[in-house]
PAVOVO-296178 format. One record per atom (N, C-alpha, C, O): z, x, y; residue in one letter. Coordinates in steps of 0.2 Angstrom, whole numbers, padded with zeros to 4 digits, always signed. Atoms other than C-alpha are relative to their C-alpha. Example, Ala and Ser with C-alpha at 12.3 -4.5 7.8 and 13.67 -1.06 7.14 Angstrom:
2
+0000+0004-0006a
+0039+0062-0022a
+0000+0004+0006a
+0003+0009+0005a
-0001-0004-0006s
+0036+0068-0005s
+0003-0004+0005s
+0004-0001+0011s
! end
This chain:
210
+0004+0000-0006x
-0124-0027-0081x
+0002-0005+0005x
+0002-0004+0011x
-0002+0005-0005x
-0119-0044-0074x
+0007+0002+0003x
+0007+0001+0009x
-0007-0002-0003x
-0101-0037-0071x
-0001+0005+0005x
+0002+0005+0010x
+0001-0005-0005x
-0108-0022-0062x
-0003-0002+0006x
-0001+0000+0012x
+0003+0003-0006x
-0119-0032-0051x
+0005-0004+0004x
+0005-0004+0011x
-0006+0004-0004x
-0104-0044-0046x
+0004+0005+0003x
+0006+0004+0009x
-0005-0004-0004x
-0093-0029-0042x
-0004+0003+0006x
+0000+0004+0011x
+0004-0003-0006x
-0107-0021-0031x
+0000-0005+0006x
+0001-0003+0012x
+0001+0006-0006x
-0109-0038-0021x
+0007+0000+0003x
+0007-0001+0009x
-0007+0001-0003x
-0090-0040-0019x
+0002+0006+0004x
+0005+0005+0010x
-0002-0006-0004x
-0087-0022-0013x
-0004+0000+0007x
-0001+0002+0012x
+0004+0000-0006x
-0102-0024-0001x
+0003-0005+0005x
+0004-0004+0011x
-0002+0005-0004x
-0095-0040+0006x
+0007+0001+0003x
+0009+0000+0009x
-0007-0001-0002x
-0077-0034+0007x
+0000+0006+0005x
+0005+0006+0009x
+0000-0005-0004x
-0082-0019+0017x
+0000-0002+0008x
+0002+0001+0012x
+0000+0002-0006x
-0084-0030+0032x
+0007-0002+0003x
+0008-0003+0009x
-0007+0002-0002x
-0066-0035+0032x
+0005+0006+0000x
+0011+0005+0000x
-0004-0006+0001x
-0059-0017+0031x
+0000+0005+0006x
+0002+0010+0005x
-0001-0005-0006x
-0060-0010+0049x
+0007+0000+0002x
+0011-0004+0001x
-0007-0001-0002x
-0044-0003+0056x
+0000+0001+0008x
-0004+0005+0011x
-0001-0001-0007x
-0039-0005+0074x
+0005+0006+0001x
+0009+0008-0004x
-0004-0006-0001x
-0030+0010+0082x
-0003+0006-0001x
-0009+0006-0003x
+0003-0007+0001x
-0032+0028+0079x
+0001+0002-0007x
+0006+0002-0010x
-0001-0002+0007x
-0036+0034+0062x
+0002+0008+0000x
-0002+0012+0003x
-0003-0007+0000x
-0025+0050+0059x
-0004+0004-0004x
-0007+0002-0009x
+0003-0005+0005x
-0032+0066+0052x
+0005+0000-0006x
+0011+0000-0005x
-0004-0001+0006x
-0026+0068+0034x
+0004+0006+0000x
+0002+0011+0002x
-0004-0005+0000x
-0011+0078+0033x
+0005+0000-0006x
+0007-0005-0008x
-0004-0001+0005x
-0001+0085+0019x
+0006+0005+0001x
+0010+0006-0003x
-0004-0005-0002x
+0009+0098+0028x
+0006-0002+0004x
+0011+0003+0005x
-0006+0002-0004x
+0022+0088+0038x
+0006+0001-0004x
+0006-0003-0010x
-0006-0001+0005x
+0039+0093+0031x
+0003-0007+0000x
+0004-0011+0005x
-0004+0006+0000x
+0049+0078+0025x
+0007+0001-0003x
+0008+0006-0006x
-0007-0001+0001x
+0067+0075+0022x
+0002-0003-0007x
+0007+0000-0010x
-0002+0004+0006x
+0068+0063+0007x
-0006-0003-0002x
-0011-0005+0001x
+0006+0004+0003x
+0056+0054-0005x
+0003-0006-0003x
+0008-0006-0007x
-0002+0006+0002x
+0058+0036-0009x
-0004-0002-0006x
-0010-0002-0006x
+0004+0002+0006x
+0054+0029-0027x
+0003-0006-0002x
+0009-0008+0000x
-0003+0005+0003x
+0057+0014-0037x
-0002+0001-0008x
-0005+0005-0010x
+0000-0001+0007x
+0059+0012-0056x
-0005-0005-0004x
-0005-0004-0010x
+0004+0005+0004x
+0047-0002-0061x
-0008+0001+0001x
-0011-0003-0002x
+0007-0001+0000x
+0030+0005-0057x
-0003+0002-0007x
+0000+0005-0011x
+0003-0002+0006x
+0017+0008-0071x
-0003+0007+0000x
-0002+0010+0006x
+0003-0007+0000x
+0009+0024-0076x
-0007+0001-0002x
-0009+0006-0005x
+0007+0000+0001x
-0009+0020-0078x
-0003+0004+0006x
-0002+0001+0011x
+0003-0003-0006x
-0019+0032-0067x
+0003+0007+0001x
+0007+0009-0002x
-0002-0007-0003x
-0015+0048-0057x
+0002-0001+0007x
+0000-0005+0011x
-0002+0000-0007x
-0006+0052-0041x
-0005+0002+0004x
-0009+0007+0003x
+0006-0002-0005x
-0018+0053-0026x
+0003+0005+0005x
+0008+0008+0004x
-0002-0004-0005x
-0017+0063-0011x
+0005-0002+0005x
+0005-0008+0007x
-0005+0002-0005x
-0001+0063+0000x
-0003+0000+0007x
-0007+0005+0008x
+0003+0000-0007x
-0005+0058+0018x
+0006-0002+0004x
+0010-0006+0003x
-0006+0001-0004x
+0008+0059+0032x
-0002-0002+0007x
-0008-0001+0009x
+0001+0001-0007x
+0009+0052+0049x
+0000+0006+0004x
+0003+0011+0002x
+0000-0005-0005x
+0006+0063+0064x
+0007+0002+0002x
+0011-0002+0001x
-0007-0003-0002x
+0021+0074+0069x
+0002-0005+0006x
-0001-0006+0011x
-0003+0004-0005x
+0033+0063+0079x
-0002-0007-0001x
+0001-0011+0003x
+0002+0007+0002x
+0025+0047+0072x
+0004-0002-0006x
+0005+0002-0011x
-0003+0003+0006x
+0034+0035+0060x
-0003-0007-0001x
-0005-0010+0003x
+0003+0006+0002x
+0028+0020+0050x
+0005-0006+0003x
+0011-0006+0001x
-0003+0006-0002x
+0033+0004+0059x
-0004-0007-0002x
-0002-0012-0001x
+0004+0005+0003x
+0020-0007+0050x
-0004+0002-0006x
-0004+0008-0007x
+0004-0001+0006x
+0010-0009+0034x
-0006-0005-0001x
-0005-0011+0002x
+0004+0005+0002x
-0005-0018+0027x
-0003+0002-0007x
-0002+0007-0009x
+0002+0000+0007x
-0012-0021+0010x
-0007-0001-0002x
-0010-0006+0002x
+0007+0001+0002x
-0029-0020+0001x
+0001-0004-0007x
+0004-0002-0012x
-0002+0004+0005x
-0028-0035-0011x
-0007-0003-0003x
-0011-0006+0001x
+0005+0004+0003x
-0041-0042-0024x
+0002-0007+0000x
+0007-0009-0004x
-0001+0007+0000x
-0042-0061-0021x
-0002-0003-0006x
-0005-0001-0011x
+0001+0004+0006x
-0043-0075-0033x
-0008+0000-0002x
-0010+0000-0008x
+0007+0001+0001x
-0062-0078-0031x
-0004+0006-0002x
-0008+0006-0007x
+0003-0006+0002x
-0067-0060-0032x
+0002+0002-0007x
-0002+0004-0011x
-0003-0001+0007x
-0056-0058-0048x
-0004-0004-0005x
-0006-0002-0010x
+0004+0005+0005x
-0065-0073-0056x
-0007+0003-0001x
-0010+0002-0006x
+0007-0002+0001x
-0082-0066-0052x
-0001+0006-0004x
-0006+0007-0008x
+0001-0006+0004x
-0079-0049-0060x
+0004+0000-0007x
+0003+0004-0011x
-0004+0001+0006x
-0068-0056-0074x
+0006+0005-0001x
+0007+0006-0007x
-0005-0005+0001x
-0054-0044-0071x
+0004-0001+0007x
+0002+0000+0012x
-0004+0001-0006x
-0039-0046-0059x
+0004+0007+0001x
+0008+0009-0003x
-0003-0007-0001x
-0033-0029-0051x
+0006-0001+0005x
+0009+0004+0007x
-0005+0001-0005x
-0021-0037-0038x
+0000+0005+0006x
-0004+0005+0010x
-0001-0005-0006x
-0014-0024-0026x
-0004+0007-0001x
-0004+0010-0007x
+0005-0006+0000x
-0027-0010-0023x
+0002+0006+0005x
+0000+0011+0004x
-0002-0005-0005x
-0020-0001-0008x
+0005-0001+0005x
+0006-0007+0006x
-0005+0001-0005x
-0007+0002+0005x
-0001+0005+0006x
-0002+0011+0005x
+0001-0004-0006x
-0009+0008+0023x
+0007+0000+0003x
+0010-0005+0004x
-0005-0001-0005x
+0005+0014+0034x
-0002+0000+0007x
-0007+0004+0008x
+0003+0000-0007x
+0003+0011+0053x
+0006+0003+0004x
+0012+0001+0004x
-0005-0004-0003x
+0013+0024+0063x
-0001+0000+0007x
-0006+0001+0010x
+0000+0000-0008x
+0018+0025+0081x
+0005+0005+0002x
+0009+0008-0002x
-0005-0005-0003x
+0027+0037+0092x
+0006-0004+0003x
+0006-0007+0008x
-0005+0005-0002x
+0044+0029+0093x
+0004+0003+0006x
+0008-0001+0008x
-0003-0002-0006x
+0049+0040+0107x
-0002-0004+0007x
+0002-0004+0012x
+0003+0004-0005x
+0039+0028+0118x
+0004-0006+0001x
+0004-0010+0006x
-0005+0005+0000x
+0052+0015+0114x
-0003-0007+0001x
+0001-0012+0003x
+0003+0007+0000x
+0040+0000+0112x
+0002-0004-0006x
+0005-0001-0011x
-0001+0004+0006x
+0042-0014+0100x
-0007-0004-0002x
-0011-0004+0001x
+0006+0003+0003x
+0029-0022+0088x
-0002-0007+0002x
+0003-0011+0005x
+0006-0004+0003x
+0015-0027+0087x
-0002+0005+0005x
-0002+0004+0011x
+0002-0006-0004x
+0008-0011+0093x
-0008+0000+0000x
-0011-0003-0004x
+0007+0000-0001x
-0010-0008+0100x
-0002+0008-0001x
-0008+0009-0002x
+0002-0007+0000x
-0009+0011+0100x
+0004+0003-0006x
+0010+0004-0006x
-0003-0002+0006x
-0005+0018+0082x
-0005+0004-0004x
-0011+0004-0003x
+0004-0004+0005x
-0011+0030+0068x
+0001-0003-0006x
+0006-0005-0008x
+0000+0003+0007x
-0016+0024+0051x
+0000+0005-0005x
-0005+0009-0005x
+0001-0005+0006x
-0013+0034+0035x
+0001-0004-0007x
+0004-0009-0007x
+0000+0003+0006x
-0016+0030+0017x
-0001+0005-0005x
-0004+0011-0004x
+0001-0004+0006x
-0016+0038+0000x
-0007-0003-0003x
-0010-0006+0000x
+0005+0003+0003x
-0029+0034-0013x
+0000-0008-0001x
+0006-0010-0001x
+0001+0007+0001x
-0035+0016-0016x
-0004-0002-0005x
-0008+0002-0008x
+0005+0003+0005x
-0043+0005-0029x
-0006-0002+0003x
-0007-0002+0009x
+0007+0001-0002x
-0061+0000-0029x
-0001-0008+0002x
-0007-0009+0004x
+0001+0007-0001x
-0058-0019-0026x
+0004-0003+0006x
+0009+0001+0008x
-0004+0003-0005x
-0051-0031-0013x
-0002+0001+0007x
-0007+0005+0008x
+0001-0002-0007x
-0051-0031+0006x
+0007+0000+0003x
+0012-0002+0001x
-0006-0002-0004x
-0038-0026+0019x
+0003-0007+0003x
-0001-0010+0006x
-0003+0005-0003x
-0025-0039+0025x
+0002+0002+0007x
+0002+0007+0009x
-0003-0001-0007x
-0017-0041+0042x
+0006+0005+0000x
+0009+0005-0005x
-0006-0005-0001x
-0004-0028+0048x
+0006-0004+0001x
+0007-0009+0004x
-0006+0003-0001x
+0014-0033+0046x
+0004+0005+0004x
+0005+0011+0002x
-0004-0005-0004x
+0025-0025+0060x
+0007-0001+0000x
+0009-0007+0000x
-0008+0001-0002x
+0044-0022+0062x
+0000-0002+0007x
-0004+0000+0012x
-0001+0002-0006x
+0050-0031+0077x
+0002+0006+0005x
+0000+0006+0011x
-0003-0006-0003x
+0059-0015+0082x
+0002+0005-0006x
+0003+0002-0012x
-0002-0005+0005x
+0063+0001+0072x
-0005+0002-0004x
-0011+0001-0003x
+0005-0002+0004x
+0054+0009+0058x
+0001-0002-0007x
+0007-0005-0009x
-0001+0002+0007x
+0051+0006+0039x
+0005+0005-0003x
+0004+0011-0002x
-0005-0004+0003x
+0066+0013+0029x
+0001-0001-0007x
+0004+0004-0010x
-0001+0001+0008x
+0065+0006+0011x
-0005-0005-0002x
-0008-0008+0002x
+0005+0005+0002x
+0054-0004+0000x
+0002-0002-0007x
+0006+0000-0011x
-0001+0004+0007x
+0053-0015-0016x
-0007-0002-0002x
-0011-0004+0002x
+0007+0000+0002x
+0038-0016-0027x
+0000-0006-0005x
+0005-0007-0010x
+0001+0005+0005x
+0032-0032-0037x
-0005+0002-0005x
-0011+0004-0003x
+0004-0003+0006x
+0025-0027-0054x
+0000-0005-0006x
+0005-0007-0008x
+0001+0004+0007x
+0018-0037-0069x
+0001+0005-0006x
-0002+0010-0006x
-0001-0003+0006x
+0024-0031-0085x
-0006+0001-0005x
-0011-0003-0004x
+0006+0000+0005x
+0012-0025-0099x
-0002-0006-0003x
+0003-0009-0006x
+0002+0006+0003x
+0002-0039-0105x
-0004+0000-0007x
-0006-0005-0009x
+0003+0000+0006x
-0005-0033-0121x
-0007-0001+0000x
-0011+0002+0003x
+0007+0002+0000x
-0022-0041-0125x
-0002-0003+0006x
-0008-0004+0007x
+0002+0004-0006x
-0021-0051-0109x
-0002+0005+0006x
-0001+0011+0005x
+0002-0004-0006x
-0026-0045-0092x
+0006+0003+0004x
+0010+0000+0006x
-0005-0003-0004x
-0015-0032-0084x
-0002+0001+0007x
-0008+0002+0009x
+0001-0001-0007x
-0013-0031-0065x
+0004+0005+0003x
+0003+0008+0009x
-0004-0005-0002x
+0001-0018-0063x
+0003-0002+0007x
+0006-0008+0007x
-0003+0002-0006x
+0007-0018-0045x
-0003-0006+0004x
-0009-0006+0004x
+0003+0006-0003x
+0005-0035-0036x
+0002+0000+0008x
-0002-0003+0012x
-0002+0001-0007x
+0015-0034-0019x
+0005+0005+0002x
+0008+0009-0003x
-0005-0004-0002x
+0027-0024-0009x
+0004-0003+0006x
+0001-0007+0010x
-0004+0001-0005x
+0041-0027+0003x
+0003+0006+0003x
+0004+0011+0000x
-0004-0005-0004x
+0049-0016+0017x
+0005-0003+0004x
+0006-0009+0006x
-0006+0002-0004x
+0065-0016+0026x
-0001+0005+0006x
-0003+0010+0006x
+0001-0003-0006x
+0065-0011+0044x
+0007+0003+0002x
+0012+0000+0000x
-0006-0003-0002x
+0079+0000+0052x
+0004-0004+0005x
+0010-0003+0005x
-0004+0004-0005x
+0084-0013+0065x
+0001-0007-0003x
-0003-0010-0005x
-0002+0007+0002x
+0094-0029+0060x
-0002-0001-0007x
-0002-0007-0009x
+0002+0001+0008x
+0089-0026+0041x
-0006-0005-0001x
-0006-0009-0005x
+0006+0004+0000x
+0073-0035+0045x
-0004+0001-0006x
-0005+0007-0008x
+0004-0001+0006x
+0062-0038+0029x
-0007-0003+0001x
-0008-0008+0003x
+0007+0001-0001x
+0043-0038+0029x
-0003-0001-0007x
-0002+0004-0011x
+0003+0001+0006x
+0034-0046+0014x
-0008+0001+0000x
-0010-0002+0005x
+0007-0001+0000x
+0016-0040+0010x
-0004-0007-0002x
-0001-0011-0005x
+0005+0005+0002x
+0001-0052+0007x
-0003+0001-0006x
-0009+0000-0007x
+0003-0001+0007x
-0001-0047-0011x
+0000-0006-0004x
+0001-0012-0002x
+0001+0006+0004x
-0002-0058-0026x
+0007-0001-0004x
+0012+0003-0003x
-0006+0002+0002x
+0012-0066-0036x
+0002+0001-0007x
+0007-0002-0010x
-0001-0002+0007x
+0011-0060-0054x
+0006+0005+0000x
+0006+0009+0004x
-0005-0005+0001x
+0026-0050-0061x
+0006-0002+0004x
+0007-0008+0006x
-0006+0001-0003x
+0043-0048-0054x
+0002+0006+0005x
-0001+0011+0005x
-0003-0005-0004x
+0052-0039-0040x
+0005+0005-0003x
+0009+0002-0007x
-0005-0005+0003x
+0061-0023-0045x
+0006+0001+0005x
+0007-0003+0010x
-0006-0001-0004x
+0076-0015-0037x
-0003+0003+0007x
-0009+0006+0007x
+0002-0003-0006x
+0075-0009-0019x
+0001+0008-0001x
+0005+0010-0004x
-0001-0007+0000x
+0073+0010-0016x
+0006+0002+0004x
+0009-0003+0007x
-0005-0002-0005x
+0086+0020-0007x
-0003-0001+0007x
-0009-0002+0008x
+0003+0000-0007x
+0085+0020+0012x
-0001+0007+0002x
+0002+0012-0001x
+0003-0007-0002x
+0077+0034+0021x
+0006+0004+0002x
+0011+0002+0006x
-0004-0005-0002x
+0087+0050+0024x
-0004+0003+0006x
-0007+0008+0005x
+0004-0003-0005x
+0080+0053+0041x
-0002-0006+0005x
+0001-0011+0004x
+0001+0006-0005x
+0072+0042+0056x
-0004-0005-0003x
-0004-0011-0001x
+0004+0005+0003x
+0060+0033+0045x
-0005+0002-0005x
-0006+0008-0005x
+0006-0002+0004x
+0045+0033+0033x
-0005+0003+0004x
-0007+0000+0009x
+0005-0004-0004x
+0032+0045+0038x
-0006+0002-0005x
-0010+0005-0002x
+0006-0002+0004x
+0020+0047+0023x
+0000-0004-0007x
+0005-0008-0008x
+0002+0004+0006x
+0013+0039+0007x
-0004+0004-0005x
-0008+0008-0004x
+0004-0003+0005x
+0007+0044-0010x
-0001-0006-0006x
+0005-0009-0007x
+0000+0005+0005x
+0000+0031-0023x
-0003+0002-0006x
-0007+0007-0007x
+0003-0001+0006x
-0004+0031-0041x
-0006-0005-0002x
-0004-0011-0001x
+0005+0005+0000x
-0021+0023-0044x
-0004+0002-0007x
-0005+0007-0009x
+0005-0001+0006x
-0031+0020-0061x
-0007-0001+0003x
-0009-0006+0006x
+0007+0001-0002x
-0049+0023-0058x
-0004-0005-0004x
-0001-0007-0010x
+0004+0005+0003x
-0062+0010-0063x
-0002+0002-0008x
-0004+0008-0009x
+0000-0002+0007x
-0063+0009-0082x
-0007-0003-0003x
-0007-0004-0010x
+0006+0004+0003x
-0080+0000-0084x
+0001-0006-0003x
+0003-0011+0001x
-0001+0006+0004x
-0079-0013-0097x
+0008-0001-0002x
+0010-0006-0004x
-0007+0000+0001x
-0060-0009-0099x
+0004-0004+0005x
+0001-0007+0010x
-0005+0004-0004x
-0045-0018-0091x
+0002+0004+0006x
+0005+0009+0005x
-0002-0004-0006x
-0043-0012-0073x
+0006-0002+0003x
+0008-0008+0003x
-0007+0002-0003x
-0026-0011-0064x
+0000+0002+0007x
+0005+0000+0011x
+0000-0003-0007x
-0030-0001-0048x
+0007+0003+0001x
+0009+0008-0002x
-0006-0004-0003x
-0013+0003-0039x
+0006-0002-0005x
+0007-0008-0007x
-0005+0001+0004x
+0001+0006-0051x
+0007+0002+0002x
+0012-0001+0000x
-0006-0002-0003x
+0015+0014-0041x
-0001+0004+0007x
-0007+0005+0008x
+0000-0004-0007x
+0019+0022-0024x
+0007+0003+0001x
+0012+0001-0001x
-0006-0003-0003x
+0031+0034-0017x
-0001+0002+0007x
-0006+0004+0009x
+0001-0001-0007x
+0035+0036+0001x
+0005+0005+0003x
+0010+0007-0001x
-0004-0006-0003x
+0042+0050+0012x
+0003-0001+0006x
+0000-0005+0011x
-0004+0002-0007x
+0055+0050+0026x
+0000+0007+0003x
+0001+0012+0001x
+0000-0006-0004x
+0055+0062+0040x
+0006+0000+0006x
+0008-0006+0007x
-0005+0000-0006x
+0068+0067+0054x
-0004-0001+0006x
-0001-0001+0012x
! end
């Protein structure tokens, strides 16, 4: 009961930090994509969520993370680390550079804990590849699964590091987009397990469009 009350309080407080600037895009699964980016170090606890794509003509030039912080994790007695990933998409035909004020935000499923961090923008270009930081299976200890993510931008090989947590190790980089840039996302999320060990976000795959 104490654990349930703590979770409820934390989620209530976290909701005040989860507003999104810009235009919230309608969920889309129908936009055709040219390639899918994956990495080989994600865990397999949970199920794949709903794929969501940037609006037609828009490409991801920034991202933000939903992360369970240290104090929240102490209160609930379980660390879930990375809980969600948002892509922030712009119409690149307008030729502007980041940070942007007019953008659409898309996301797949997210975990139940944490709050959203600030957006990381490419100075120019689009997101074209990624790298995932994942903690290995901990046995009887607390599992966190995915902890953080990095992206590379199409211009000048710029690298953006997320505001995630530091457990685990960075895996290999994904392939680079076959197309103009990343345009969609799908996440693997473990649903809350009650008194069991929660891990939230386990893996992600990203989609590239022409």
